[in-house]
C-alpha positions, 0 to 999 in steps of 0.5 A: 373863148380863150383869154390873153393877158398882156403883161410885158409893160414897164409901168414907168408912171409908177416910178420909183415903186415900179421898176423894170425887174418888178413893173406895175402889173406885179405890184400890189397897187390896190389891195393885197394882190398884184394887179396881174393876179387880180386880172387872172382871178377875174377871168378865171371866174368867167365860166365860158373861158376855156383857157388863159394865156399871159404874154410877157417879156423874157425877163419877167416870165420866171417871176410870173411863173413863180408868183401868179396862180391859176395859169399853166406854165406852158401858157406863159408866152414869151416875146423876144422883145417888146413890139407894142400891142399888135405883134403881142396880140398876133403872137398870142393868136398863133398859139390859140389858133394851134389849139382851135383854128376858129376860136374866139380870143379875148385880150386884156391889159394886165393892170386895170381895175374893174369893179362889178363882176356880174356887169363885167361878165355880161359885157364879155359874154355879149362880146363873145356872142357877137364875135361868134355870130357876126365874125366881127371885131369887138371892143369894150368902151367906158362911158367917160366921166371927165375930159381925159387926155390920157385915153383913146376914144371910140365914137359909136353909132346912136342905135344899138344892135337889136339882139345886143342892147349894149352893142353899137357899131363903131364910127371911128377910133380917136387917138389921145386928144388935147384937152379942148378936143376931149371936152368936145368928145364929152359934150357930144355924148357919142364917145367912149374911152377905149378900155384896151379890151378886145374880143374876136375870132382868131380867124377874123383877126388874121383876116383883118391883119392880112388886109390892113397890116400885111407885113405883120401878117406875113411875119406872123405866118412865118413865126407860126411855122417856126413854132410848129417846127419848135424852132426859134423865131427871134430873128423874124420877130426882130424884123417886126415894126412896133405898133399898137393894135389901135393905130395899126388895125382898129382905126383902119377897119371900116366895118364890122367893128362893134363896141360894148358900152360897159356898165362896170366901174373901170380904171387903168390906174395909169398914175399915182393920181388914179391910186389917190382917187381910189384910196380911202382918205384921211383928214384933209383928203390925205392918203398915207400908205405905209408909215408916215404922216401929213401935218398942215396939208391937204389932198396929198398922197404918200407911199412910204416903203421901209421908212417914215415919211413926213409931209408938213405945210404942203398941199396936192403933192405926191411923195413916194419913198423906196429904199433907194429913191424918193419921188416928190411931184405935184399931183397935177404933174404925175403924168410927167414921171415918164420924163424923169424915167427917160432922163434916168435912161439917158444918164444910164442910171440902170440901178434906178430903172 
């Protein structure tokens, strides 16, 4: 199996800590290592991984090469521009196919937290065997713990595969739902969160892309020729329409799609609230990272970089300080940080992005 880590995102929900030049995946959100290095280390522990690739933006490639240990410099694949996950995965598949036409490839986000390595290894191993044996597309699903509206969902059949007790046929993929729909998903008991982890043979992926995303498939075939000839493919890449692998492909494949129900702990650490949930709490349920204090307040999160931060008489807020910016926002609105980043873009405040 060849592993691919997608590391080209910008992590806007972690502004002002996350910036274009150093996005979420390169930050030490949890622990003493960056999220990307933690992901690399996790995959290197899997004995059945033949090699590891990272797909990223051109401006991030030198930083990743300098800071991330365990990945060959030649295995850092550069996208000419961000085109969402389907083109990103397709590009990586071209490089892996050049090594082994019928290889199994696995795809992982760069910035997710996974706890329970043995359970993680077992899930990926099961998916590997299933992809090899049945030429199927396989994904990893997470048992939901609350009616999340920020995740996609996977509905699965009630009976598992005889040879793989954690594997189920997928009935349908669902986009990020409204709260009322998410509550129904949770009550039904046959929906999982979509983890964004995928496993399949390269040949199976190209077969399904040809059937369901023929325009992307044709562009990728042209790009593959350019790569073999050691020629630039930027002009072809720029013709590709950005689309996610979930919407572009997974929702359209009607058969031979399986989900492995994960038993490991998982979080996409998608917002400051997710970090708060994972962090050890002080008196009153407060979290203070860096130099700071909360007086007469409860359930606050403070991330203070390079300055002392004091919060008094306030509850349930997030305060993030950096050298050039300060964010103050209610904890129940942290998903809206993206709106602020969009405003900064419209105002052309490049120094803050």
